[in-house]
N, C-alpha and C positions, 0 to 999 in steps of 0.2 A: 451799290457798285462795290466790288472787291479791289483792293489795291495791294500790290507787293511794295514793301517799304524797305529801303536800305538800312543796313545795321553793320557795325564793326564787330568782327569776331574777337573776342578777348580771352576766350578760354576753349579748349576742346577736350573731350573725353569719351570713353566707350561706355555705353550703358546697355547691357542686354544685347551685345553685338550690334549695336547701332552707334554710329557716329553722332554725337551730340555736341552743342557748344552753348556758351553764354555769349549773347550777342547784345551790343550796346546800341541802342536806338536813341541817340542824343541825351544819355543820362538816365534812360529807363533800360534796365537789364532783363532779359528773357531767355529762357532755355529754348533752343532751337534744334530741330533734326537737320544734320548736315549731310545725310547720306547721298543726296543728290549732287553734292559738291565735294567729293572725297578728297580732292587735292587742295582744299582751302587751308590756308594758314592764319595764325593768329596775326592780327593786325589788317587783314584783308577785309573788304566789304562784300556783302551778299544781299540779294534781294530775297526777302521773307513774306511769305504768305501762308496764313493760318498755321504757323509754327514750323514750316518747312523752308529751308533756304533752297531756292530754285536755281540760282546762278549767281556767279561772281560779278561785280561791277568795280570800276576803279573809283578811287576816293572823289575825284572831280564829279563823276556822275552822281554818286551818292550825296554830295553837297548840293548839286542842282535840284535833286528830289527834295531835300530838306528845305532848301530855299523856297521851292514852289509850295510845299505844304504850309510853311510859315506865312507865306503871302496870302495863303487862303485861310489863314486862321484855322488850320487843321492839325497843327503839330501838337496840340494837346491831346489829340485822339490816340497818340502813341502811349500815353501814361496809363498807369495801373487803374483798373476799374475802381470806382468809388464804392465804399461799403454803406 
């Protein structure tokens, strides 16, 4: 099953005419395409699936998802792949 995960936008930039951003997933930072949420601002939360931010969510909703993942012992799945 695939899951969209919330993350906090900490940086935005234009790369090859695409709106991109650095998103914080509880201490794990990833590059994300922000084209589907062009009005997103630094400090806001987005739901990300396979590298694409699909929509914005408020901080309370993002925290509920993090709490749920933690209660299921799945929060580590957000980490970088092991080598």
